[in-house]
mmCIF file as Biopython writes it, N, C-alpha, C and O atoms, coordinates in Angstrom:
data_model
#
loop_
_atom_site.group_PDB
_atom_site.id
_atom_site.type_symbol
_atom_site.label_atom_id
_atom_site.label_alt_id
_atom_site.label_comp_id
_atom_site.label_asym_id
_atom_site.label_entity_id
_atom_site.label_seq_id
_atom_site.pdbx_PDB_ins_code
_atom_site.Cartn_x
_atom_site.Cartn_y
_atom_site.Cartn_z
_atom_site.occupancy
_atom_site.B_iso_or_equiv
_atom_site.auth_seq_id
_atom_site.auth_asym_id
_atom_site.pdbx_PDB_model_num
ATOM 1   N N  . MET A ? 1  ? 9.803   17.235  11.443 1.0 0.0 1  A 1 
ATOM 2   C CA . MET A ? 1  ? 8.791   16.371  12.022 1.0 0.0 1  A 1 
ATOM 3   C C  . MET A ? 1  ? 7.428   16.650  11.392 1.0 0.0 1  A 1 
ATOM 4   O O  . MET A ? 1  ? 6.643   15.733  11.151 1.0 0.0 1  A 1 
ATOM 5   N N  . GLY A ? 2  ? 7.163   17.908  11.135 1.0 0.0 2  A 1 
ATOM 6   C CA . GLY A ? 2  ? 5.870   18.282  10.557 1.0 0.0 2  A 1 
ATOM 7   C C  . GLY A ? 2  ? 5.672   17.725  9.152  1.0 0.0 2  A 1 
ATOM 8   O O  . GLY A ? 2  ? 4.575   17.291  8.800  1.0 0.0 2  A 1 
ATOM 9   N N  . ARG A ? 3  ? 6.727   17.739  8.356  1.0 0.0 3  A 1 
ATOM 10  C CA . ARG A ? 3  ? 6.628   17.208  6.997  1.0 0.0 3  A 1 
ATOM 11  C C  . ARG A ? 3  ? 6.398   15.697  7.012  1.0 0.0 3  A 1 
ATOM 12  O O  . ARG A ? 3  ? 5.675   15.166  6.169  1.0 0.0 3  A 1 
ATOM 13  N N  . THR A ? 4  ? 7.005   15.022  7.957  1.0 0.0 4  A 1 
ATOM 14  C CA . THR A ? 4  ? 6.822   13.577  8.062  1.0 0.0 4  A 1 
ATOM 15  C C  . THR A ? 4  ? 5.377   13.242  8.405  1.0 0.0 4  A 1 
ATOM 16  O O  . THR A ? 4  ? 4.785   12.342  7.809  1.0 0.0 4  A 1 
ATOM 17  N N  . VAL A ? 5  ? 4.817   13.958  9.355  1.0 0.0 5  A 1 
ATOM 18  C CA . VAL A ? 5  ? 3.421   13.723  9.740  1.0 0.0 5  A 1 
ATOM 19  C C  . VAL A ? 5  ? 2.501   14.035  8.568  1.0 0.0 5  A 1 
ATOM 20  O O  . VAL A ? 5  ? 1.534   13.313  8.322  1.0 0.0 5  A 1 
ATOM 21  N N  . LEU A ? 6  ? 2.801   15.112  7.846  1.0 0.0 6  A 1 
ATOM 22  C CA . LEU A ? 6  ? 1.997   15.463  6.678  1.0 0.0 6  A 1 
ATOM 23  C C  . LEU A ? 6  ? 2.088   14.385  5.602  1.0 0.0 6  A 1 
ATOM 24  O O  . LEU A ? 6  ? 1.078   14.024  4.999  1.0 0.0 6  A 1 
ATOM 25  N N  . ALA A ? 7  ? 3.279   13.876  5.360  1.0 0.0 7  A 1 
ATOM 26  C CA . ALA A ? 7  ? 3.459   12.822  4.355  1.0 0.0 7  A 1 
ATOM 27  C C  . ALA A ? 7  ? 2.696   11.562  4.747  1.0 0.0 7  A 1 
ATOM 28  O O  . ALA A ? 7  ? 2.041   10.944  3.908  1.0 0.0 7  A 1 
ATOM 29  N N  . ILE A ? 8  ? 2.780   11.187  6.001  1.0 0.0 8  A 1 
ATOM 30  C CA . ILE A ? 8  ? 2.049   9.997   6.460  1.0 0.0 8  A 1 
ATOM 31  C C  . ILE A ? 8  ? 0.548   10.198  6.299  1.0 0.0 8  A 1 
ATOM 32  O O  . ILE A ? 8  ? -0.161  9.280   5.887  1.0 0.0 8  A 1 
ATOM 33  N N  . GLY A ? 9  ? 0.065   11.380  6.617  1.0 0.0 9  A 1 
ATOM 34  C CA . GLY A ? 9  ? -1.355  11.687  6.456  1.0 0.0 9  A 1 
ATOM 35  C C  . GLY A ? 9  ? -1.785  11.622  5.002  1.0 0.0 9  A 1 
ATOM 36  O O  . GLY A ? 9  ? -2.862  11.115  4.689  1.0 0.0 9  A 1 
ATOM 37  N N  . LEU A ? 10 ? -0.942  12.137  4.111  1.0 0.0 10 A 1 
ATOM 38  C CA . LEU A ? 10 ? -1.270  12.091  2.685  1.0 0.0 10 A 1 
ATOM 39  C C  . LEU A ? 10 ? -1.272  10.664  2.152  1.0 0.0 10 A 1 
ATOM 40  O O  . LEU A ? 10 ? -2.100  10.316  1.310  1.0 0.0 10 A 1 
ATOM 41  N N  . VAL A ? 11 ? -0.360  9.847   2.633  1.0 0.0 11 A 1 
ATOM 42  C CA . VAL A ? 11 ? -0.331  8.440   2.217  1.0 0.0 11 A 1 
ATOM 43  C C  . VAL A ? 11 ? -1.597  7.738   2.666  1.0 0.0 11 A 1 
ATOM 44  O O  . VAL A ? 11 ? -2.209  7.001   1.893  1.0 0.0 11 A 1 
ATOM 45  N N  . ILE A ? 12 ? -1.992  7.959   3.903  1.0 0.0 12 A 1 
ATOM 46  C CA . ILE A ? 12 ? -3.208  7.322   4.418  1.0 0.0 12 A 1 
ATOM 47  C C  . ILE A ? 12 ? -4.428  7.807   3.639  1.0 0.0 12 A 1 
ATOM 48  O O  . ILE A ? 12 ? -5.305  7.013   3.300  1.0 0.0 12 A 1 
ATOM 49  N N  . ALA A ? 13 ? -4.485  9.113   3.355  1.0 0.0 13 A 1 
ATOM 50  C CA . ALA A ? 13 ? -5.604  9.651   2.574  1.0 0.0 13 A 1 
ATOM 51  C C  . ALA A ? 13 ? -5.606  9.086   1.162  1.0 0.0 13 A 1 
ATOM 52  O O  . ALA A ? 13 ? -6.668  8.786   0.616  1.0 0.0 13 A 1 
ATOM 53  N N  . GLY A ? 14 ? -4.420  8.937   0.562  1.0 0.0 14 A 1 
ATOM 54  C CA . GLY A ? 14 ? -4.325  8.368   -0.785 1.0 0.0 14 A 1 
ATOM 55  C C  . GLY A ? 14 ? -4.799  6.928   -0.830 1.0 0.0 14 A 1 
ATOM 56  O O  . GLY A ? 14 ? -5.495  6.522   -1.761 1.0 0.0 14 A 1 
ATOM 57  N N  . ILE A ? 15 ? -4.422  6.162   0.175  1.0 0.0 15 A 1 
ATOM 58  C CA . ILE A ? 15 ? -4.878  4.769   0.243  1.0 0.0 15 A 1 
ATOM 59  C C  . ILE A ? 15 ? -6.393  4.724   0.399  1.0 0.0 15 A 1 
ATOM 60  O O  . ILE A ? 15 ? -7.061  3.891   -0.213 1.0 0.0 15 A 1 
ATOM 61  N N  . GLY A ? 16 ? -6.924  5.609   1.210  1.0 0.0 16 A 1 
ATOM 62  C CA . GLY A ? 16 ? -8.379  5.678   1.378  1.0 0.0 16 A 1 
ATOM 63  C C  . GLY A ? 16 ? -9.085  6.023   0.084  1.0 0.0 16 A 1 
ATOM 64  O O  . GLY A ? 16 ? -10.124 5.446   -0.234 1.0 0.0 16 A 1 
ATOM 65  N N  . LEU A ? 17 ? -8.520  6.973   -0.672 1.0 0.0 17 A 1 
ATOM 66  C CA . LEU A ? 17 ? -9.123  7.331   -1.959 1.0 0.0 17 A 1 
ATOM 67  C C  . LEU A ? 17 ? -9.062  6.170   -2.949 1.0 0.0 17 A 1 
ATOM 68  O O  . LEU A ? 17 ? -10.018 5.931   -3.687 1.0 0.0 17 A 1 
ATOM 69  N N  . LEU A ? 18 ? -7.954  5.456   -2.965 1.0 0.0 18 A 1 
ATOM 70  C CA . LEU A ? 18 ? -7.857  4.295   -3.851 1.0 0.0 18 A 1 
ATOM 71  C C  . LEU A ? 18 ? -8.887  3.240   -3.486 1.0 0.0 18 A 1 
ATOM 72  O O  . LEU A ? 18 ? -9.496  2.629   -4.365 1.0 0.0 18 A 1 
ATOM 73  N N  . MET A ? 19 ? -9.080  3.028   -2.207 1.0 0.0 19 A 1 
ATOM 74  C CA . MET A ? 19 ? -10.055 2.021   -1.780 1.0 0.0 19 A 1 
ATOM 75  C C  . MET A ? 19 ? -11.475 2.466   -2.115 1.0 0.0 19 A 1 
ATOM 76  O O  . MET A ? 19 ? -12.314 1.644   -2.486 1.0 0.0 19 A 1 
ATOM 77  N N  . MET A ? 20 ? -11.746 3.763   -1.986 1.0 0.0 20 A 1 
ATOM 78  C CA . MET A ? 20 ? -13.074 4.269   -2.341 1.0 0.0 20 A 1 
ATOM 79  C C  . MET A ? 20 ? -13.314 4.190   -3.847 1.0 0.0 20 A 1 
ATOM 80  O O  . MET A ? 20 ? -14.450 4.018   -4.289 1.0 0.0 20 A 1 
ATOM 81  N N  . ALA A ? 21 ? -12.233 4.316   -4.640 1.0 0.0 21 A 1 
ATOM 82  C CA . ALA A ? 21 ? -12.360 4.255   -6.091 1.0 0.0 21 A 1 
ATOM 83  C C  . ALA A ? 21 ? -12.524 2.821   -6.590 1.0 0.0 21 A 1 
ATOM 84  O O  . ALA A ? 21 ? -12.808 2.600   -7.767 1.0 0.0 21 A 1 
ATOM 85  N N  . GLY A ? 22 ? -12.347 1.858   -5.706 1.0 0.0 22 A 1 
ATOM 86  C CA . GLY A ? 22 ? -12.567 0.472   -6.089 1.0 0.0 22 A 1 
ATOM 87  C C  . GLY A ? 22 ? -11.310 -0.298  -6.415 1.0 0.0 22 A 1 
ATOM 88  O O  . GLY A ? 22 ? -11.399 -1.424  -6.905 1.0 0.0 22 A 1 
ATOM 89  N N  . VAL A ? 23 ? -10.132 0.270   -6.161 1.0 0.0 23 A 1 
ATOM 90  C CA . VAL A ? 23 ? -8.889  -0.463  -6.392 1.0 0.0 23 A 1 
ATOM 91  C C  . VAL A ? 23 ? -8.767  -1.512  -5.288 1.0 0.0 23 A 1 
ATOM 92  O O  . VAL A ? 23 ? -8.724  -1.167  -4.107 1.0 0.0 23 A 1 
ATOM 93  N N  . PRO A ? 24 ? -8.711  -2.774  -5.660 1.0 0.0 24 A 1 
ATOM 94  C CA . PRO A ? 24 ? -8.741  -3.839  -4.650 1.0 0.0 24 A 1 
ATOM 95  C C  . PRO A ? 24 ? -7.376  -4.078  -3.996 1.0 0.0 24 A 1 
ATOM 96  O O  . PRO A ? 24 ? -6.720  -5.080  -4.281 1.0 0.0 24 A 1 
ATOM 97  N N  . LEU A ? 25 ? -6.948  -3.162  -3.122 1.0 0.0 25 A 1 
ATOM 98  C CA . LEU A ? 25 ? -5.687  -3.376  -2.423 1.0 0.0 25 A 1 
ATOM 99  C C  . LEU A ? 25 ? -5.786  -4.659  -1.619 1.0 0.0 25 A 1 
ATOM 100 O O  . LEU A ? 25 ? -6.756  -4.873  -0.892 1.0 0.0 25 A 1 
ATOM 101 N N  . GLY A ? 26 ? -4.805  -5.491  -1.749 1.0 0.0 26 A 1 
ATOM 102 C CA . GLY A ? 26 ? -4.824  -6.779  -1.079 1.0 0.0 26 A 1 
ATOM 103 C C  . GLY A ? 26 ? -5.263  -7.902  -1.979 1.0 0.0 26 A 1 
ATOM 104 O O  . GLY A ? 26 ? -5.144  -9.073  -1.617 1.0 0.0 26 A 1 
ATOM 105 N N  . ARG A ? 27 ? -5.773  -7.564  -3.156 1.0 0.0 27 A 1 
ATOM 106 C CA . ARG A ? 27 ? -6.174  -8.582  -4.123 1.0 0.0 27 A 1 
ATOM 107 C C  . ARG A ? 27 ? -5.626  -8.260  -5.502 1.0 0.0 27 A 1 
ATOM 108 O O  . ARG A ? 27 ? -6.289  -8.491  -6.513 1.0 0.0 27 A 1 
ATOM 109 N N  . LEU A ? 28 ? -4.430  -7.732  -5.539 1.0 0.0 28 A 1 
ATOM 110 C CA . LEU A ? 28 ? -3.768  -7.406  -6.796 1.0 0.0 28 A 1 
ATOM 111 C C  . LEU A ? 28 ? -3.057  -8.634  -7.343 1.0 0.0 28 A 1 
ATOM 112 O O  . LEU A ? 28 ? -2.861  -9.614  -6.624 1.0 0.0 28 A 1 
ATOM 113 N N  . PRO A ? 29 ? -2.666  -8.582  -8.625 1.0 0.0 29 A 1 
ATOM 114 C CA . PRO A ? 29 ? -1.810  -9.664  -9.124 1.0 0.0 29 A 1 
ATOM 115 C C  . PRO A ? 29 ? -0.533  -9.722  -8.290 1.0 0.0 29 A 1 
ATOM 116 O O  . PRO A ? 29 ? -0.070  -8.689  -7.806 1.0 0.0 29 A 1 
ATOM 117 N N  . LEU A ? 30 ? 0.014   -10.848 -8.123 1.0 0.0 30 A 1 
ATOM 118 C CA . LEU A ? 30 ? 1.196   -11.134 -7.297 1.0 0.0 30 A 1 
ATOM 119 C C  . LEU A ? 30 ? 0.897   -11.154 -5.803 1.0 0.0 30 A 1 
ATOM 120 O O  . LEU A ? 30 ? 1.828   -11.262 -5.005 1.0 0.0 30 A 1 
ATOM 121 N N  . ASP A ? 31 ? -0.361  -11.055 -5.394 1.0 0.0 31 A 1 
ATOM 122 C CA . ASP A ? 31 ? -0.734  -11.262 -3.994 1.0 0.0 31 A 1 
ATOM 123 C C  . ASP A ? 31 ? -1.090  -12.742 -3.845 1.0 0.0 31 A 1 
ATOM 124 O O  . ASP A ? 31 ? -2.093  -13.209 -4.385 1.0 0.0 31 A 1 
ATOM 125 N N  . PHE A ? 32 ? -0.266  -13.456 -3.119 1.0 0.0 32 A 1 
ATOM 126 C CA . PHE A ? 32 ? -0.418  -14.898 -3.000 1.0 0.0 32 A 1 
ATOM 127 C C  . PHE A ? 32 ? -1.133  -15.268 -1.706 1.0 0.0 32 A 1 
ATOM 128 O O  . PHE A ? 32 ? -0.866  -14.692 -0.651 1.0 0.0 32 A 1 
ATOM 129 N N  . SER A ? 33 ? -2.033  -16.223 -1.797 1.0 0.0 33 A 1 
ATOM 130 C CA . SER A ? 33 ? -2.650  -16.780 -0.589 1.0 0.0 33 A 1 
ATOM 131 C C  . SER A ? 33 ? -2.665  -18.298 -0.720 1.0 0.0 33 A 1 
ATOM 132 O O  . SER A ? 33 ? -2.858  -18.849 -1.804 1.0 0.0 33 A 1 
ATOM 133 N N  . TRP A ? 34 ? -2.458  -18.946 0.398  1.0 0.0 34 A 1 
ATOM 134 C CA . TRP A ? 34 ? -2.369  -20.397 0.422  1.0 0.0 34 A 1 
ATOM 135 C C  . TRP A ? 34 ? -3.108  -20.891 1.651  1.0 0.0 34 A 1 
ATOM 136 O O  . TRP A ? 34 ? -2.853  -20.423 2.760  1.0 0.0 34 A 1 
ATOM 137 N N  . ARG A ? 35 ? -4.019  -21.832 1.463  1.0 0.0 35 A 1 
ATOM 138 C CA . ARG A ? 35 ? -4.791  -22.390 2.581  1.0 0.0 35 A 1 
ATOM 139 C C  . ARG A ? 35 ? -4.708  -23.903 2.534  1.0 0.0 35 A 1 
ATOM 140 O O  . ARG A ? 35 ? -4.835  -24.522 1.477  1.0 0.0 35 A 1 
ATOM 141 N N  . ARG A ? 36 ? -4.494  -24.475 3.690  1.0 0.0 36 A 1 
ATOM 142 C CA . ARG A ? 36 ? -4.518  -25.920 3.818  1.0 0.0 36 A 1 
ATOM 143 C C  . ARG A ? 36 ? -4.938  -26.237 5.238  1.0 0.0 36 A 1 
ATOM 144 O O  . ARG A ? 36 ? -4.228  -25.929 6.196  1.0 0.0 36 A 1 
ATOM 145 N N  . GLY A ? 37 ? -6.083  -26.847 5.359  1.0 0.0 37 A 1 
ATOM 146 C CA . GLY A ? 37 ? -6.591  -27.193 6.686  1.0 0.0 37 A 1 
ATOM 147 C C  . GLY A ? 37 ? -6.872  -25.935 7.503  1.0 0.0 37 A 1 
ATOM 148 O O  . GLY A ? 37 ? -7.597  -25.046 7.058  1.0 0.0 37 A 1 
ATOM 149 N N  . ASN A ? 38 ? -6.297  -25.870 8.689  1.0 0.0 38 A 1 
ATOM 150 C CA . ASN A ? 38 ? -6.496  -24.722 9.571  1.0 0.0 38 A 1 
ATOM 151 C C  . ASN A ? 38 ? -5.438  -23.639 9.383  1.0 0.0 38 A 1 
ATOM 152 O O  . ASN A ? 38 ? -5.407  -22.669 10.140 1.0 0.0 38 A 1 
ATOM 153 N N  . THR A ? 39 ? -4.579  -23.790 8.393  1.0 0.0 39 A 1 
ATOM 154 C CA . THR A ? 39 ? -3.482  -22.854 8.189  1.0 0.0 39 A 1 
ATOM 155 C C  . THR A ? 39 ? -3.743  -22.006 6.952  1.0 0.0 39 A 1 
ATOM 156 O O  . THR A ? 39 ? -4.096  -22.528 5.895  1.0 0.0 39 A 1 
ATOM 157 N N  . ALA A ? 40 ? -3.569  -20.705 7.090  1.0 0.0 40 A 1 
ATOM 158 C CA . ALA A ? 40 ? -3.689  -19.792 5.959  1.0 0.0 40 A 1 
ATOM 159 C C  . ALA A ? 40 ? -2.463  -18.887 5.937  1.0 0.0 40 A 1 
ATOM 160 O O  . ALA A ? 40 ? -2.075  -18.319 6.957  1.0 0.0 40 A 1 
ATOM 161 N N  . VAL A ? 41 ? -1.864  -18.765 4.761  1.0 0.0 41 A 1 
ATOM 162 C CA . VAL A ? 41 ? -0.693  -17.908 4.585  1.0 0.0 41 A 1 
ATOM 163 C C  . VAL A ? 41 ? -1.029  -16.909 3.482  1.0 0.0 41 A 1 
ATOM 164 O O  . VAL A ? 41 ? -1.530  -17.291 2.424  1.0 0.0 41 A 1 
ATOM 165 N N  . TYR A ? 42 ? -0.753  -15.631 3.731  1.0 0.0 42 A 1 
ATOM 166 C CA . TYR A ? 42 ? -1.029  -14.575 2.764  1.0 0.0 42 A 1 
ATOM 167 C C  . TYR A ? 42 ? 0.239   -13.748 2.584  1.0 0.0 42 A 1 
ATOM 168 O O  . TYR A ? 42 ? 0.813   -13.268 3.561  1.0 0.0 42 A 1 
ATOM 169 N N  . PHE A ? 43 ? 0.677   -13.581 1.337  1.0 0.0 43 A 1 
ATOM 170 C CA . PHE A ? 43 ? 1.874   -12.816 1.034  1.0 0.0 43 A 1 
ATOM 171 C C  . PHE A ? 43 ? 1.517   -11.758 -0.017 1.0 0.0 43 A 1 
ATOM 172 O O  . PHE A ? 43 ? 1.430   -12.075 -1.203 1.0 0.0 43 A 1 
ATOM 173 N N  . PRO A ? 44 ? 1.306   -10.492 0.410  1.0 0.0 44 A 1 
ATOM 174 C CA . PRO A ? 44 ? 0.848   -9.435  -0.506 1.0 0.0 44 A 1 
ATOM 175 C C  . PRO A ? 44 ? 1.987   -8.776  -1.280 1.0 0.0 44 A 1 
ATOM 176 O O  . PRO A ? 44 ? 2.278   -7.601  -1.055 1.0 0.0 44 A 1 
ATOM 177 N N  . LEU A ? 45 ? 2.626   -9.496  -2.173 1.0 0.0 45 A 1 
ATOM 178 C CA . LEU A ? 45 ? 3.773   -8.967  -2.915 1.0 0.0 45 A 1 
ATOM 179 C C  . LEU A ? 45 ? 3.364   -7.813  -3.838 1.0 0.0 45 A 1 
ATOM 180 O O  . LEU A ? 45 ? 4.042   -6.786  -3.869 1.0 0.0 45 A 1 
ATOM 181 N N  . GLY A ? 46 ? 2.287   -7.963  -4.574 1.0 0.0 46 A 1 
ATOM 182 C CA . GLY A ? 46 ? 1.834   -6.909  -5.499 1.0 0.0 46 A 1 
ATOM 183 C C  . GLY A ? 46 ? 1.466   -5.633  -4.773 1.0 0.0 46 A 1 
ATOM 184 O O  . GLY A ? 46 ? 1.835   -4.543  -5.210 1.0 0.0 46 A 1 
ATOM 185 N N  . THR A ? 47 ? 0.741   -5.752  -3.666 1.0 0.0 47 A 1 
ATOM 186 C CA . THR A ? 47 ? 0.367   -4.587  -2.875 1.0 0.0 47 A 1 
ATOM 187 C C  . THR A ? 47 ? 1.598   -3.912  -2.285 1.0 0.0 47 A 1 
ATOM 188 O O  . THR A ? 47 ? 1.667   -2.684  -2.234 1.0 0.0 47 A 1 
ATOM 189 N N  . THR A ? 48 ? 2.566   -4.699  -1.841 1.0 0.0 48 A 1 
ATOM 190 C CA . THR A ? 48 ? 3.789   -4.152  -1.277 1.0 0.0 48 A 1 
ATOM 191 C C  . THR A ? 48 ? 4.573   -3.366  -2.319 1.0 0.0 48 A 1 
ATOM 192 O O  . THR A ? 48 ? 5.091   -2.289  -2.023 1.0 0.0 48 A 1 
ATOM 193 N N  . ILE A ? 49 ? 4.663   -3.889  -3.525 1.0 0.0 49 A 1 
ATOM 194 C CA . ILE A ? 49 ? 5.376   -3.191  -4.596 1.0 0.0 49 A 1 
ATOM 195 C C  . ILE A ? 49 ? 4.679   -1.875  -4.937 1.0 0.0 49 A 1 
ATOM 196 O O  . ILE A ? 49 ? 5.338   -0.848  -5.098 1.0 0.0 49 A 1 
ATOM 197 N N  . LEU A ? 50 ? 3.356   -1.901  -5.045 1.0 0.0 50 A 1 
ATOM 198 C CA . LEU A ? 50 ? 2.597   -0.689  -5.351 1.0 0.0 50 A 1 
ATOM 199 C C  . LEU A ? 50 ? 2.781   0.370   -4.272 1.0 0.0 50 A 1 
ATOM 200 O O  . LEU A ? 50 ? 3.029   1.533   -4.590 1.0 0.0 50 A 1 
ATOM 201 N N  . LEU A ? 51 ? 2.665   -0.006  -3.017 1.0 0.0 51 A 1 
ATOM 202 C CA . LEU A ? 51 ? 2.842   0.955   -1.928 1.0 0.0 51 A 1 
ATOM 203 C C  . LEU A ? 51 ? 4.271   1.475   -1.870 1.0 0.0 51 A 1 
ATOM 204 O O  . LEU A ? 51 ? 4.488   2.635   -1.519 1.0 0.0 51 A 1 
ATOM 205 N N  . SER A ? 52 ? 5.236   0.654   -2.202 1.0 0.0 52 A 1 
ATOM 206 C CA . SER A ? 52 ? 6.629   1.087   -2.223 1.0 0.0 52 A 1 
ATOM 207 C C  . SER A ? 52 ? 6.849   2.161   -3.290 1.0 0.0 52 A 1 
ATOM 208 O O  . SER A ? 52 ? 7.541   3.149   -3.046 1.0 0.0 52 A 1 
ATOM 209 N N  . ILE A ? 53 ? 6.275   1.971   -4.444 1.0 0.0 53 A 1 
ATOM 210 C CA . ILE A ? 53 ? 6.411   2.963   -5.515 1.0 0.0 53 A 1 
ATOM 211 C C  . ILE A ? 53 ? 5.752   4.283   -5.108 1.0 0.0 53 A 1 
ATOM 212 O O  . ILE A ? 53 ? 6.325   5.354   -5.309 1.0 0.0 53 A 1 
ATOM 213 N N  . ILE A ? 54 ? 4.560   4.204   -4.541 1.0 0.0 54 A 1 
ATOM 214 C CA . ILE A ? 54 ? 3.848   5.407   -4.123 1.0 0.0 54 A 1 
ATOM 215 C C  . ILE A ? 54 ? 4.620   6.146   -3.040 1.0 0.0 54 A 1 
ATOM 216 O O  . ILE A ? 54 ? 4.767   7.367   -3.111 1.0 0.0 54 A 1 
ATOM 217 N N  . LEU A ? 55 ? 5.114   5.427   -2.044 1.0 0.0 55 A 1 
ATOM 218 C CA . LEU A ? 55 ? 5.864   6.077   -0.972 1.0 0.0 55 A 1 
ATOM 219 C C  . LEU A ? 55 ? 7.178   6.673   -1.477 1.0 0.0 55 A 1 
ATOM 220 O O  . LEU A ? 55 ? 7.579   7.746   -1.025 1.0 0.0 55 A 1 
ATOM 221 N N  . THR A ? 56 ? 7.844   6.003   -2.394 1.0 0.0 56 A 1 
ATOM 222 C CA . THR A ? 56 ? 9.078   6.535   -2.958 1.0 0.0 56 A 1 
ATOM 223 C C  . THR A ? 56 ? 8.821   7.855   -3.681 1.0 0.0 56 A 1 
ATOM 224 O O  . THR A ? 56 ? 9.594   8.802   -3.539 1.0 0.0 56 A 1 
ATOM 225 N N  . LEU A ? 57 ? 7.751   7.917   -4.447 1.0 0.0 57 A 1 
ATOM 226 C CA . LEU A ? 57 ? 7.415   9.158   -5.148 1.0 0.0 57 A 1 
ATOM 227 C C  . LEU A ? 57 ? 7.050   10.263  -4.174 1.0 0.0 57 A 1 
ATOM 228 O O  . LEU A ? 57 ? 7.467   11.407  -4.358 1.0 0.0 57 A 1 
ATOM 229 N N  . LEU A ? 58 ? 6.285   9.949   -3.150 1.0 0.0 58 A 1 
ATOM 230 C CA . LEU A ? 58 ? 5.912   10.970  -2.169 1.0 0.0 58 A 1 
ATOM 231 C C  . LEU A ? 58 ? 7.121   11.508  -1.414 1.0 0.0 58 A 1 
ATOM 232 O O  . LEU A ? 58 ? 7.250   12.718  -1.232 1.0 0.0 58 A 1 
ATOM 233 N N  . PHE A ? 59 ? 7.995   10.629  -0.978 1.0 0.0 59 A 1 
ATOM 234 C CA . PHE A ? 59 ? 9.166   11.083  -0.239 1.0 0.0 59 A 1 
ATOM 235 C C  . PHE A ? 59 ? 10.123  11.862  -1.141 1.0 0.0 59 A 1 
ATOM 236 O O  . PHE A ? 59 ? 10.797  12.777  -0.668 1.0 0.0 59 A 1 
ATOM 237 N N  . ALA A ? 60 ? 10.196  11.522  -2.413 1.0 0.0 60 A 1 
ATOM 238 C CA . ALA A ? 60 ? 11.021  12.284  -3.346 1.0 0.0 60 A 1 
ATOM 239 C C  . ALA A ? 60 ? 10.448  13.693  -3.533 1.0 0.0 60 A 1 
ATOM 240 O O  . ALA A ? 60 ? 11.196  14.661  -3.668 1.0 0.0 60 A 1 
ATOM 241 N N  . LEU A ? 61 ? 9.116   13.798  -3.541 1.0 0.0 61 A 1 
ATOM 242 C CA . LEU A ? 61 ? 8.478   15.103  -3.640 1.0 0.0 61 A 1 
ATOM 243 C C  . LEU A ? 61 ? 8.766   15.974  -2.425 1.0 0.0 61 A 1 
ATOM 244 O O  . LEU A ? 61 ? 9.062   17.160  -2.567 1.0 0.0 61 A 1 
ATOM 245 N N  . PHE A ? 62 ? 8.683   15.401  -1.245 1.0 0.0 62 A 1 
ATOM 246 C CA . PHE A ? 62 ? 8.876   16.180  -0.025 1.0 0.0 62 A 1 
ATOM 247 C C  . PHE A ? 62 ? 10.351  16.459  0.267  1.0 0.0 62 A 1 
ATOM 248 O O  . PHE A ? 62 ? 10.669  17.345  1.059  1.0 0.0 62 A 1 
ATOM 249 N N  . ARG A ? 63 ? 11.236  15.721  -0.357 1.0 0.0 63 A 1 
ATOM 250 C CA . ARG A ? 63 ? 12.661  15.948  -0.146 1.0 0.0 63 A 1 
ATOM 251 C C  . ARG A ? 63 ? 13.103  17.248  -0.797 1.0 0.0 63 A 1 
ATOM 252 O O  . ARG A ? 63 ? 14.024  17.902  -0.309 1.0 0.0 63 A 1 
ATOM 253 N N  . ARG A ? 64 ? 12.460  17.629  -1.889 1.0 0.0 64 A 1 
ATOM 254 C CA . ARG A ? 64 ? 12.849  18.844  -2.634 1.0 0.0 64 A 1 
ATOM 255 C C  . ARG A ? 64 ? 12.386  20.073  -1.981 1.0 0.0 64 A 1 
ATOM 256 O O  . ARG A ? 64 ? 12.633  21.170  -2.483 1.0 0.0 64 A 1 
#
């Protein structure tokens, strides 16, 4: 349980550091947004892929 909490904390801290460094999470290539009238749809595919890669690497590190 302790390692899981630590991993989650490190992920949150890493995201914070990326945002402070100016990486525009949420506005990466492959992040789609569509607006028509009063309807807005946002699909963050690029951000999802990036976070998936980061989490996979972190969990692989903590598994060892």
